[in-house]
C-alpha positions in Angstrom: 106.3 76.7 55.6 103.1 79.2 56.3 102.0 78.7 60.0 98.3 78.0 60.2 97.1 80.3 62.8 94.5 78.2 65.3 91.0 79.6 64.7 89.7 82.2 67.5 87.3 80.9 70.4 83.8 81.0 70.2 83.1 84.5 71.7 79.8 83.4 73.1 79.6 81.7 76.5 76.4 79.8 77.6 76.9 77.7 81.1 74.3 76.3 83.3 74.6 77.1 86.8 73.4 74.0 88.9 73.0 75.2 92.1 71.6 73.1 95.7 70.9 76.0 98.0 70.9 79.9 98.2 74.7 79.7 99.6 75.7 78.0 95.9 73.3 80.2 94.0 75.1 83.6 95.7 78.7 81.9 95.1 78.3 81.0 91.9 76.5 84.2 90.5 77.6 87.5 92.8 81.2 87.0 91.3 80.2 86.4 88.3 78.1 90.2 88.1 80.8 91.8 90.4 83.8 90.5 88.0 82.1 92.2 85.1 80.9 95.4 86.8 84.6 95.9 87.8 85.7 95.3 84.3 83.5 98.2 83.0 80.8 95.5 81.2 77.4 95.8 81.5 74.9 93.2 83.6 71.5 92.4 83.5 70.1 90.0 85.7 66.5 88.5 84.8 65.5 85.8 87.4 62.4 84.8 89.5 61.0 87.9 91.7 62.6 86.2 95.1 65.6 85.2 93.5 66.4 88.7 92.4 65.8 90.1 95.7 68.5 87.8 97.0 71.0 88.7 94.2 70.5 92.3 94.7 70.5 92.2 99.0 74.2 90.3 98.4 75.4 93.0 96.1 74.7 95.8 98.0 75.1 99.1 96.4 76.8 97.2 93.3 73.0 96.4 92.8 72.5 99.8 91.0 74.7 99.3 88.2 72.9 96.3 87.2 69.4 96.3 84.9 67.4 93.8 86.4 64.2 92.4 85.4 61.5 89.8 87.1 61.8 86.7 84.8 58.2 85.6 86.0 57.0 89.0 84.1 59.5 89.7 81.1 59.7 85.8 80.0 56.4 84.6 81.1 56.8 83.6 77.7 59.6 81.9 76.8 59.3 82.9 73.1 59.8 86.9 74.0 62.9 86.3 76.3 65.5 86.2 73.0 64.2 89.3 71.5 62.5 91.1 74.7 64.9 90.5 77.5 68.7 89.2 75.9 68.6 90.6 72.6 67.5 93.7 73.7 70.0 94.3 76.6 73.1 92.5 74.5 72.1 94.8 71.2 72.6 97.9 73.3 75.9 97.3 74.1 77.6 96.0 71.2 81.0 97.6 71.5 81.4 95.8 75.1 81.5 92.0 76.5 77.9 91.4 78.2 77.3 89.2 81.1 73.5 88.5 81.6 72.2 86.1 84.0 69.0 84.4 82.6 66.8 81.7 84.3 63.8 80.9 82.2 62.7 77.6 84.1 61.7 77.5 87.7 59.5 75.0 89.7 56.8 77.1 89.1 56.6 76.5 85.4 54.1 74.1 84.0 53.8 71.0 82.1 52.7 72.8 79.1 55.5 75.8 79.7 57.9 73.8 79.7 58.3 72.3 75.8 58.9 76.0 75.3 61.4 76.6 77.6 63.5 73.4 76.8 63.1 74.8 73.2 64.3 78.7 74.0 67.2 77.2 76.1 68.2 75.6 73.1 67.7 78.2 70.8 69.7 80.8 72.6 72.8 79.0 71.1 71.8 79.7 67.7 70.5 83.1 68.5 73.7 84.0 70.0 77.1 82.7 68.1 80.0 85.0 67.3 78.6 87.5 69.9 80.8 88.5 72.8 78.3 87.7 75.4 78.2 85.2 78.6 74.5 84.2 79.3 74.6 82.3 83.1 71.3 80.0 83.4 71.1 79.1 86.7 69.0 75.6 87.5 67.4 74.8 90.9 69.0 70.8 91.5 66.4 70.9 94.6 63.2 72.1 93.0 63.5 70.6 89.0 63.3 67.0 87.8 65.7 65.3 87.0 64.8 65.3 83.2 64.9 68.8 83.0 68.4 68.9 84.4 69.5 66.4 81.5 67.8 68.6 79.1 70.2 71.1 80.6 73.1 69.5 79.8 71.9 69.2 76.2 71.3 72.6 75.8 74.2 74.4 77.3 77.9 73.6 76.2 79.1 74.1 79.6 78.1 73.1 83.3 78.9 74.8 86.7 78.7 72.6 89.7 80.1 74.6 92.8 84.2 75.1 92.0 83.9 73.0 89.1 83.7 74.1 85.2 83.3 71.7 82.7 82.4 71.1 78.8 78.9 69.1 78.8 79.2 65.7 77.6 76.0 65.7 76.3 75.4 68.8 74.4 72.9 68.6 71.7 70.6 71.5 71.7 69.1 70.5 68.0 67.9 67.3 69.5 66.0 69.3 72.3 64.4 71.7 69.7 63.2 68.4 67.6 62.3 66.4 71.0 60.0 69.1 72.0 58.3 69.6 68.6 55.4 68.3 70.3 52.4 67.3 67.8 49.1 68.7 69.1 45.9 66.7 69.3 42.7 68.4 67.9 40.2 70.1 70.6 36.6 68.7 70.1 34.6 71.2 71.3 36.7 74.5 69.8 34.9 76.8 67.1 36.9 76.8 63.5 37.0 80.0 61.6 38.7 79.0 58.1 40.7 82.0 56.2 41.6 81.6 52.9 42.1 85.3 51.7 42.7 88.3 53.7 38.8 89.3 53.1 38.2 86.5 55.7 40.6 88.1 58.4 38.2 90.7 59.3 35.0 88.5 60.2 36.9 85.7 61.5 38.3 88.2 64.0 35.0 89.3 65.0 33.6 85.9 65.8 36.9 84.9 67.7 36.5 87.9 69.8 33.0 87.6 70.8 33.6 83.8 71.4 36.6 84.8 73.8 34.0 87.0 75.5 30.8 84.3 76.4 34.6 81.9 77.8 35.4 84.9 80.2 38.5 86.8 78.5 38.6 90.1 80.2 37.4 93.3 78.0 41.2 94.6 78.5 42.9 91.3 76.8 40.3 91.1 73.7 42.3 93.9 72.1 45.3 91.8 72.4 43.2 88.4 71.1 42.4 90.1 68.1 45.8 91.2 66.7 47.3 87.7 67.7 44.5 85.9 65.9 45.0 88.1 63.0 48.9 87.5 62.9 48.3 84.0 63.2 46.4 84.1 60.1 48.1 86.6 58.1 51.3 84.6 58.4 49.5 81.7 57.5 48.5 83.5 53.9 51.8 84.6 53.3 53.8 81.8 54.4 51.8 78.8 54.8 49.5 76.7 53.0 45.9 77.9 53.0 42.9 77.9 54.0 44.2 78.8 57.6 42.4 77.1 60.4 41.6 79.3 63.4 40.1 78.1 66.7 39.5 78.9 69.8 38.8 77.5 73.3 39.3 77.5 76.9 41.6 75.4 78.3 43.0 74.8 82.3 41.1 78.7 82.7 43.4 79.9 80.1 42.0 81.1 76.5 43.6 79.4 73.6 44.0 80.8 69.8 45.2 78.1 67.2 46.6 78.6 63.9 46.7 75.2 61.6 47.8 75.1 58.0 50.0 73.0 55.8 52.9 75.2 55.4 56.3 74.0 57.2 57.9 76.5 59.8 62.0 76.2 58.9 63.2 78.6 60.9 63.1 78.0 64.4 64.4 81.7 65.7 61.4 82.9 63.5 59.3 85.2 65.9 62.3 85.1 68.9 64.6 87.5 67.0 64.1 91.3 66.6 62.3 92.4 63.5 64.6 93.4 60.6 62.4 96.0 58.9 58.5 94.1 58.3 59.5 91.0 57.9 59.3 88.5 61.1 57.2 91.3 63.0 53.8 89.4 62.8 55.4 86.5 64.7 57.6 88.7 67.0 53.8 90.4 68.4 52.1 87.3 68.9 55.0 86.4 71.3 54.7 89.8 72.7 51.3 89.7 73.4 50.8 86.3 74.4 51.3 84.2 77.6 52.6 81.7 76.0 53.3 80.5 72.8 53.7 76.7 71.7 54.5 75.7 67.9 54.5 72.4 66.1 55.9 71.9 62.5 56.4 69.4 60.1 56.6 69.0 56.1 52.3 68.2 56.8 52.0 71.5 58.3 52.3 73.8 61.3 50.2 74.7 64.1 50.5 77.7 66.4 49.3 77.7 69.6 49.0 81.4 71.6 47.5 81.2 75.7 46.2 84.2 77.2 45.7 84.3 81.0 42.2 85.9 81.6 
């Protein structure tokens, strides 16, 4: 008889750490960092600023060997975290196991931001399958809604609570991606610019820039908006149904640029992974420039909204 070898365990590890105090935060994360450093493994920490200071103070001199980012800056737009934070660090160290602490969800996140945050946490699993990486995501049990913690149990296959380490019985990341694929409502006071061919791009971009100035977008951000509008429309021309409808309006103090077309976005990681050649650069650039990107897609069409803060 031929012996059958058991399958190798998945090298990617993605736990959610539920903490209720600073002490629980440090008890769960400091050993994770120091054990990795002692083993010669690269370690990155991307958490909100005050949490980063808490960790570096506790780590002492060892903090100098850690790659530290403020998640409120690097991950302001959840759509840029996989490519711009997690993959950027992990891809530099493919020869070793990599440890990352990433805290993309905190009590200050808005209701508009949260669906993109939940989808991001779900998509990490697909983005890192087969990679020799551990990404621990802390969740503040005292500061976050019960529904957010329930989502964390669906987006993380492992859960850490105090001394307990156990599999999540609710793990279903695809369900979270689908649930937050929320349909948007039309905005009545938005200007609409149709882009049916590449010749329509330049005039639409100029009109959108002019309208953004009247809505109070600073001059320093106009160039970002022009690039975003161009890439949104160009993506529709290349992949979606035409014409593309570009809209612009102000909402809750932010400028929103929206593109609608009749195509369906079938790759949930589009714009979230590092670009290979020229493919995928447009959505990646939009995620990099915008403060938030939200997407709804179905067989009837796709809508992408990019939010810019004045």
